[in-house]
N, C-alpha and C positions, 0 to 999 in steps of 0.2 A: 344248934349250934352259933354262935356268936359271931356275930359282923361286925366283921375289920372293918371301922375306910382307913381314908384317904391316912387321916387330921390324929387318928390312930397308931396307924405303921408310922408315922412322922416322931413323935410323941419314942415311940418305943427306943429305932433309930439314935433319937440324943439324947435317947439317954446313956444309950449302948455304946453311943463317938464318946460318956465323957468314964465308960467304965472302964474303953481302949485306953483311954489315956492317960488313966491313974496303974492300968496295971502298966502298959508304957515304963514310965518316973516307979516303979517300983519294982524295975525289971521280971514281971509274970511273963514270961515267952508261952511258958501253956494256956496261960485264961485271956492274953492277948491272941492268940493264934484261936482258940477257942471266939471267942467273941467274934475275930474281927470274917470265920468262918457264920456265925448266925446273921454277921451284915447290911452282909451279902444274899442271902436269903430270903430280909429285909427289903431291900432295897431291890429283888428279882416282882416278891408280894405287890408291894408300890405300882412297880411298872407296868400289870397286869391288873392292876385295880383300878375301878373309871365312876 
């Protein structure tokens, strides 16, 4: 299994934030909801990695 470092997770979070803002501007509520869910998972993962 690939080891995920802090920089990798931060990059994923930044990409996801861009996608969330784009889907909000396009009124895609379902996509926004799923992406926010994934974002919280990534943030938790980032807090637990050291």
